[in-house]
DSSP file (Angstrom, degrees, kcal/mol; ACC not computed):
  #  RESIDUE AA STRUCTURE BP1 BP2  ACC     N-H-->O    O-->H-N    N-H-->O    O-->H-N    TCO  KAPPA ALPHA  PHI   PSI    X-CA   Y-CA   Z-CA
    1    1 A M              0   0    0      0, 0.0    60,-0.3     0, 0.0     4,-0.0   0.000 360.0 360.0 360.0 163.7  118.8  271.0  -69.5
    2    2 A S    >   -     0   0    0      1,-0.1     3,-1.5    58,-0.1     4,-0.1  -0.225 360.0-137.8 -67.9 141.0  121.8  269.1  -70.4
    3    3 A N  G >  S+     0   0    0      1,-0.3     3,-1.8     2,-0.2    -1,-0.1   0.682 101.0  77.2 -66.4 -17.3  125.4  270.2  -69.8
    4    4 A S  G 3  S+     0   0    0      1,-0.3    19,-0.3    18,-0.1    18,-0.3   0.534  78.4  74.2 -70.4  -3.0  126.1  269.0  -73.3
    5    5 A Y  G <  S+     0   0    0     -3,-1.5    15,-1.8    17,-0.1     2,-0.4   0.570  93.1  62.5 -82.6  -9.6  124.5  272.2  -74.4
    6    6 A F  E <   -A   19   0A   0     -3,-1.8     2,-0.4    13,-0.3    13,-0.2  -0.922  62.6-156.0-119.5 141.1  127.6  274.2  -73.4
    7    7 A W  E     -A   18   0A   0     11,-2.4    11,-2.1    -2,-0.4     2,-0.4  -0.895  20.7-159.9-101.1 147.7  131.2  274.3  -74.5
    8    8 A V  E     -A   17   0A   0     -2,-0.4     2,-0.5     9,-0.2     9,-0.2  -0.995  13.0-173.7-132.4 129.4  133.5  275.6  -71.8
    9    9 A K  E     -A   16   0A   0      7,-2.4     7,-3.2    -2,-0.4     2,-0.5  -0.992  13.0-157.6-122.2 125.0  137.0  277.0  -72.3
   10   10 A T  E     +A   15   0A   0     -2,-0.5     2,-0.4     5,-0.2     5,-0.2  -0.876  16.4 173.0-108.1 132.4  139.0  277.8  -69.2
   11   11 A S  E >   -A   14   0A   0      3,-2.7     3,-1.9    -2,-0.5     2,-0.3  -0.922  69.5 -46.8-136.2 109.1  141.9  280.2  -69.1
   12   12 A G  T 3  S-     0   0    0     -2,-0.4    86,-0.0     1,-0.3     0, 0.0  -0.531 123.3 -23.9  64.6-126.7  143.2  280.9  -65.6
   13   13 A D  T 3  S+     0   0    0     -2,-0.3    85,-3.5    -3,-0.1     2,-0.5   0.286 118.8  97.9 -99.7  10.9  140.2  281.6  -63.4
   14   14 A I  E <   -AB  11  97A   0     -3,-1.9    -3,-2.7    83,-0.2     2,-0.5  -0.880  54.0-164.6-104.1 125.1  137.9  282.7  -66.3
   15   15 A C  E     -AB  10  96A   0     81,-3.2    81,-2.7    -2,-0.5     2,-0.5  -0.938   6.3-156.5-106.0 123.5  135.5  280.2  -67.9
   16   16 A T  E     -AB   9  95A   0     -7,-3.2    -7,-2.4    -2,-0.5     2,-0.4  -0.877  13.5-163.6 -99.2 129.5  134.1  281.1  -71.3
   17   17 A L  E     +AB   8  94A   0     77,-2.7    76,-3.1    -2,-0.5    77,-1.3  -0.918  15.3 162.0-119.7 140.4  130.8  279.4  -72.1
   18   18 A G  E     -A    7   0A   0    -11,-2.1   -11,-2.4    -2,-0.4     2,-0.3  -0.894  40.0 -91.2-142.1 173.6  129.0  279.0  -75.4
   19   19 A L  E     -A    6   0A   0     72,-0.4   -13,-0.3    -2,-0.3     2,-0.1  -0.657  36.4-134.7 -90.1 146.2  126.3  276.8  -76.9
   20   20 A T     >  -     0   0    0    -15,-1.8     4,-1.5    -2,-0.3     3,-0.2  -0.443  26.2-107.8 -90.5 168.1  127.1  273.6  -78.7
   21   21 A K  H  > S+     0   0    0      1,-0.2     4,-2.5     2,-0.2     5,-0.2   0.855 120.3  61.6 -61.5 -34.7  125.7  272.3  -82.0
   22   22 A Q  H  > S+     0   0    0    -18,-0.3     4,-2.4     1,-0.2     5,-0.2   0.896 101.0  52.6 -59.5 -40.7  123.7  269.8  -80.0
   23   23 A A  H  > S+     0   0    0    -19,-0.3     4,-2.9     1,-0.2     5,-0.3   0.931 111.3  45.6 -60.5 -45.8  121.9  272.7  -78.2
   24   24 A L  H  X S+     0   0    0     -4,-1.5     4,-2.2     1,-0.2    -2,-0.2   0.861 111.5  52.4 -68.8 -34.4  120.9  274.3  -81.5
   25   25 A E  H  < S+     0   0    0     -4,-2.5    -1,-0.2     2,-0.2    -2,-0.2   0.919 117.3  38.4 -64.4 -42.4  119.8  270.9  -82.9
   26   26 A D  H  < S+     0   0    0     -4,-2.4    -2,-0.2    -5,-0.2    -1,-0.2   0.879 129.0  30.3 -75.9 -39.1  117.6  270.3  -79.9
   27   27 A L  H  < S-     0   0    0     -4,-2.9    28,-3.0    -5,-0.2    29,-0.7   0.736  99.0-136.6 -94.2 -25.6  116.3  273.9  -79.4
   28   28 A G     <  -     0   0    0     -4,-2.2    -1,-0.2    -5,-0.3    -2,-0.1  -0.352  57.3 -16.1  87.6-179.1  116.3  275.3  -83.0
   29   29 A N  S    S-     0   0    0     24,-0.1    25,-1.7    -2,-0.1     2,-0.4  -0.288  76.5-114.7 -59.0 139.4  117.6  278.7  -83.9
   30   30 A I  E     +E   53   0B   0     23,-0.2    23,-0.3    49,-0.2    53,-0.2  -0.622  35.2 174.1 -80.1 129.4  117.9  281.0  -80.9
   31   31 A N  E     +     0   0B   0     21,-3.2     2,-0.3    -2,-0.4    22,-0.2   0.688  66.7   8.1-104.2 -27.7  115.6  284.0  -81.0
   32   32 A Y  E     -E   52   0B   0     20,-1.8    20,-2.8    47,-0.1     2,-0.4  -0.982  55.9-159.7-158.2 140.9  116.3  285.6  -77.5
   33   33 A L  E     -E   51   0B   0     -2,-0.3     2,-0.7    18,-0.2    18,-0.2  -0.992   6.1-157.9-124.1 133.1  118.7  285.1  -74.6
   34   34 A D  E     -E   50   0B   0     16,-2.7    16,-1.6    -2,-0.4    -2,-0.0  -0.915  21.8-161.9-111.1 104.1  118.1  286.3  -71.1
   35   35 A F        -     0   0    0     -2,-0.7    14,-0.1    14,-0.2     3,-0.1  -0.434  17.7-112.1 -85.5 155.6  121.4  286.7  -69.4
   36   36 A P        -     0   0    0      0, 0.0     2,-0.2     0, 0.0    -1,-0.1  -0.283  46.7 -86.4 -72.6 172.1  122.2  286.9  -65.7
   37   37 A D    >   -     0   0    0      1,-0.1     3,-1.9     4,-0.1    31,-0.3  -0.493  46.2 -95.2 -80.1 149.4  123.5  290.1  -64.2
   38   38 A I  T 3  S+     0   0    0      1,-0.3    31,-0.2    -2,-0.2    -1,-0.1  -0.402 114.0  21.0 -58.3 140.5  127.2  291.0  -64.1
   39   39 A D  T 3  S+     0   0    0     29,-3.0     2,-0.3     1,-0.3    -1,-0.3   0.423  89.2 141.5  74.2   2.6  128.7  290.0  -60.7
   40   40 A Q    <   -     0   0    0     -3,-1.9    28,-2.7    28,-0.1     2,-0.4  -0.584  52.1-127.7 -73.2 133.7  125.8  287.5  -60.1
   41   41 A E  E     -C   67   0A   0     -2,-0.3     2,-0.4    26,-0.2    26,-0.2  -0.705  27.4-171.4 -85.4 131.0  127.1  284.3  -58.4
   42   42 A I  E     -C   66   0A   0     24,-3.5    24,-3.0    -2,-0.4     2,-0.3  -0.982   9.1-152.4-124.4 131.3  126.1  281.1  -60.2
   43   43 A N    >   -     0   0    0     -2,-0.4     3,-2.7    22,-0.2    19,-0.4  -0.775  38.2 -90.2 -98.8 149.2  126.6  277.6  -58.8
   44   44 A A  T 3  S+     0   0    0     -2,-0.3    21,-0.1     1,-0.3     3,-0.1  -0.350 118.9  26.2 -54.3 131.4  127.0  274.6  -61.1
   45   45 A G  T 3  S+     0   0    0     17,-2.9    -1,-0.3     1,-0.4     2,-0.1   0.190  97.0 116.4  94.7 -15.7  123.5  273.2  -61.7
   46   46 A D  S <  S-     0   0    0     -3,-2.7    16,-3.0    16,-0.1    -1,-0.4  -0.463  82.5 -84.7 -78.9 157.2  121.8  276.6  -61.1
   47   47 A E  E     + F   0  61B   0     14,-0.3    14,-0.3     1,-0.2    -1,-0.1  -0.448  46.0 178.7 -61.2 128.9  119.9  278.3  -63.9
   48   48 A L  E     -     0   0B   0     12,-3.5     2,-0.3     1,-0.4    13,-0.2   0.824  59.1 -16.5-100.2 -46.2  122.4  280.3  -66.0
   49   49 A L  E     - F   0  60B   0     11,-1.5    11,-3.0   -14,-0.1     2,-0.4  -0.993  56.1-119.4-158.1 158.8  120.2  281.8  -68.7
   50   50 A S  E     -EF  34  59B   0    -16,-1.6   -16,-2.7    -2,-0.3     2,-0.4  -0.839  27.6-161.0-101.2 140.8  116.8  281.5  -70.4
   51   51 A V  E     -EF  33  58B   0      7,-3.3     7,-2.6    -2,-0.4     2,-0.6  -0.984  10.9-162.3-126.7 127.7  116.7  280.8  -74.1
   52   52 A E  E     +EF  32  57B   0    -20,-2.8   -21,-3.2    -2,-0.4   -20,-1.8  -0.957  30.2 160.5-105.4 121.3  113.8  281.4  -76.5
   53   53 A A  E     -E   30   0B   0      3,-2.4   -23,-0.2    -2,-0.6   -25,-0.2  -0.758  53.6 -91.6-133.5 176.9  114.3  279.3  -79.6
   54   54 A E  S    S+     0   0    0    -25,-1.7   -26,-0.2    -2,-0.2   -24,-0.1   0.889 122.4  28.6 -57.9 -42.9  112.3  277.9  -82.5
   55   55 A K  S    S+     0   0    0    -28,-3.0     2,-0.3     1,-0.2    -1,-0.2   0.659 127.3   3.5 -97.6 -18.2  111.5  274.6  -80.8
   56   56 A A        -     0   0    0    -29,-0.7    -3,-2.4     2,-0.0     2,-0.5  -0.998  50.4-130.1-163.5 155.9  111.4  275.5  -77.1
   57   57 A V  E     +F   52   0B   0     -2,-0.3     2,-0.3    -5,-0.2    -5,-0.2  -0.988  47.4 171.1-109.5 123.5  111.7  278.0  -74.4
   58   58 A S  E     -F   51   0B   0     -7,-2.6    -7,-3.3    -2,-0.5     2,-0.5  -0.943  38.7-135.9-138.4 152.6  114.2  276.6  -71.9
   59   59 A E  E     -F   50   0B   0     -2,-0.3     2,-0.5    -9,-0.2    -9,-0.2  -0.951  28.9-150.7-102.8 126.3  116.2  277.5  -68.8
   60   60 A L  E     -F   49   0B   0    -11,-3.0   -12,-3.5    -2,-0.5   -11,-1.5  -0.857   7.3-136.7-104.3 132.2  119.8  276.2  -69.1
   61   61 A D  E     -F   47   0B   0     -2,-0.5   -14,-0.3   -60,-0.3   -15,-0.1  -0.610  24.6-106.9 -89.4 144.8  121.8  275.2  -66.1
   62   62 A S        -     0   0    0    -16,-3.0   -17,-2.9   -19,-0.4   -16,-0.1  -0.457  14.7-154.6 -71.5 135.0  125.4  276.2  -65.6
   63   63 A P  S    S+     0   0    0      0, 0.0     2,-0.3     0, 0.0   -19,-0.1   0.618  80.6  34.6 -81.2 -12.2  128.0  273.5  -66.0
   64   64 A V  S    S-     0   0    0    -21,-0.1     2,-0.3   -49,-0.0   -19,-0.1  -0.915  80.5-115.9-137.8 161.9  130.4  275.4  -63.7
   65   65 A S        +     0   0    0     -2,-0.3    34,-0.5   -22,-0.2     2,-0.3  -0.755  54.3 106.0 -97.2 146.9  130.3  277.7  -60.7
   66   66 A G  E     -C   42   0A   0    -24,-3.0   -24,-3.5    -2,-0.3     2,-0.4  -0.974  64.1 -78.0 170.4-177.9  131.4  281.3  -60.8
   67   67 A T  E     -CD  41  97A   0     30,-2.6    30,-3.1    -2,-0.3     2,-0.3  -0.918  52.7-104.0-108.2 133.6  130.6  284.9  -60.8
   68   68 A V  E     + D   0  96A   0    -28,-2.7   -29,-3.0    -2,-0.4    28,-0.2  -0.404  46.7 168.9 -61.8 120.3  129.4  286.5  -64.1
   69   69 A Y  E     +     0   0A   0     26,-3.0     2,-0.3     1,-0.3    27,-0.2   0.803  58.4   2.9-102.7 -42.5  132.3  288.4  -65.4
   70   70 A K  E     - D   0  95A   0     25,-1.6    25,-3.0   -32,-0.0     2,-0.4  -0.994  53.7-150.6-154.0 141.0  131.4  289.4  -68.9
   71   71 A I  E     - D   0  94A   0     -2,-0.3     2,-1.6    23,-0.2    23,-0.2  -0.910  28.5-122.5-109.1 139.4  128.4  289.1  -71.3
   72   72 A N    >>  +     0   0    0     21,-2.6     3,-1.4    -2,-0.4     4,-0.6  -0.638  32.9 179.4 -82.1  87.6  129.0  288.9  -75.0
   73   73 A N  H 3> S+     0   0    0     -2,-1.6     4,-0.9     1,-0.3     3,-0.3   0.717  71.1  72.8 -64.9 -21.7  126.8  291.9  -75.9
   74   74 A D  H 3> S+     0   0    0      1,-0.2     4,-0.6     2,-0.2    -1,-0.3   0.839  95.0  53.5 -60.8 -31.9  127.6  291.4  -79.7
   75   75 A L  H X4 S+     0   0    0     -3,-1.4     3,-0.5     1,-0.2    -1,-0.2   0.820  94.7  67.9 -73.3 -30.2  125.3  288.4  -79.7
   76   76 A I  H 3< S+     0   0    0     -4,-0.6     3,-0.3    -3,-0.3    -1,-0.2   0.889 110.4  34.6 -57.8 -40.2  122.4  290.3  -78.2
   77   77 A D  H 3< S+     0   0    0     -4,-0.9    -1,-0.3    -3,-0.2    -2,-0.2   0.547 128.9  35.6 -91.5  -8.8  122.0  292.3  -81.4
   78   78 A N    XX  +     0   0    0     -4,-0.6     3,-1.2    -3,-0.5     4,-0.6  -0.513  55.6 161.1-147.4  72.4  123.1  289.6  -83.8
   79   79 A L  H 3>  +     0   0    0     -3,-0.3     4,-2.7     1,-0.3   -49,-0.2   0.672  69.3  78.5 -69.1 -15.8  121.9  286.1  -82.8
   80   80 A D  H 3> S+     0   0    0      1,-0.2     4,-2.5     2,-0.2    -1,-0.3   0.863  87.6  58.8 -59.4 -34.3  122.5  285.0  -86.4
   81   81 A K  H <> S+     0   0    0     -3,-1.2     4,-1.7     2,-0.2    -1,-0.2   0.926 109.8  42.6 -59.7 -43.7  126.2  284.8  -85.6
   82   82 A L  H  < S+     0   0    0     -4,-0.6    -2,-0.2     2,-0.2    -1,-0.2   0.927 114.7  49.5 -67.2 -46.2  125.4  282.3  -82.8
   83   83 A N  H  < S+     0   0    0     -4,-2.7    -2,-0.2     1,-0.2    -1,-0.2   0.840 116.2  42.8 -64.2 -33.4  123.0  280.3  -84.9
   84   84 A N  H  < S+     0   0    0     -4,-2.5    -1,-0.2     1,-0.2    -2,-0.2   0.783 133.8  12.6 -84.4 -28.5  125.3  280.0  -87.8
   85   85 A D    ><  +     0   0    0     -4,-1.7     3,-1.3    -5,-0.2    -1,-0.2  -0.486  63.8 164.1-150.2  71.3  128.6  279.3  -85.9
   86   86 A P  T 3  S+     0   0    0      0, 0.0   -67,-0.2     0, 0.0    -1,-0.1   0.750  75.9  58.4 -66.5 -23.3  128.0  278.3  -82.3
   87   87 A L  T 3  S+     0   0    0    -69,-0.1     2,-0.2    -5,-0.1     5,-0.1   0.557  76.9 111.0 -86.9  -6.7  131.4  276.8  -81.8
   88   88 A S  S X  S-     0   0    0     -3,-1.3     3,-1.6     1,-0.2    -3,-0.1  -0.475  70.3-136.0 -66.6 133.8  133.3  280.0  -82.7
   89   89 A E  G >  S+     0   0    0      1,-0.3     3,-1.0    -2,-0.2    -1,-0.2   0.774 105.6  62.6 -62.1 -24.2  135.1  281.5  -79.7
   90   90 A K  G 3  S+     0   0    0      1,-0.2    -1,-0.3    -9,-0.0    -2,-0.1   0.722  98.4  57.7 -70.4 -20.5  133.9  284.9  -80.9
   91   91 A N  G <  S+     0   0    0     -3,-1.6   -72,-0.4    -6,-0.2    -1,-0.2  -0.045  76.0 140.4-103.5  31.5  130.3  283.7  -80.4
   92   92 A Y    <   -     0   0    0     -3,-1.0   -74,-0.3   -74,-0.1   -17,-0.2  -0.307  48.2-141.4 -66.4 158.2  130.6  282.8  -76.7
   93   93 A L        -     0   0    0    -76,-3.1   -21,-2.6     1,-0.3     2,-0.3   0.925  64.9 -33.4 -85.5 -54.3  127.7  283.6  -74.5
   94   94 A L  E     -BD  17  71A   0    -77,-1.3   -77,-2.7   -23,-0.2     2,-0.4  -0.955  50.9-118.0-159.8 171.4  129.4  284.8  -71.3
   95   95 A Q  E     -BD  16  70A   0    -25,-3.0   -26,-3.0    -2,-0.3   -25,-1.6  -0.974  19.0-160.1-124.0 139.7  132.3  284.5  -69.0
   96   96 A L  E     -BD  15  68A   0    -81,-2.7   -81,-3.2    -2,-0.4     2,-0.6  -0.944  16.0-137.0-115.2 138.7  132.4  283.4  -65.4
   97   97 A R  E     -BD  14  67A   0    -30,-3.1   -30,-2.6    -2,-0.4   -83,-0.2  -0.869  37.5-116.3 -90.5 121.1  135.2  284.0  -62.9
   98   98 A Q        -     0   0    0    -85,-3.5     2,-0.5    -2,-0.6   -32,-0.2  -0.232  21.4-122.9 -61.9 144.8  135.6  280.8  -61.0
   99   99 A I        -     0   0    0    -34,-0.5     2,-0.8     2,-0.0   -34,-0.1  -0.768  17.5-137.6 -88.6 127.1  134.8  280.8  -57.3
  100  100 A N              0   0    0     -2,-0.5   -34,-0.0     1,-0.2   -87,-0.0  -0.777 360.0 360.0 -87.1 112.3  137.7  279.6  -55.2
  101  101 A N              0   0    0     -2,-0.8    -1,-0.2     0, 0.0    -2,-0.0   0.431 360.0 360.0 -91.0 360.0  136.3  277.4  -52.5
């Protein structure tokens, strides 16, 4: 799936990723997210997470490489926050610690 589905904010070696409005327009409201494990290494282009939404079930590929640092557990129990305001920094999906090559 398209990298235009993610917004990315980088601070130091931490990349915070969230879904864009384009992702929600294409997929519909998100019903379920299947996150990777903490400390899992992800390369750009690898599957980052699975999304079950109104219009589709999709695997979304990571736009950046890194190790999973933090998952936004608040979203797991309240996906309405994500569906209503995907661009809010509070509604990020996860954070990756960039890999130094």
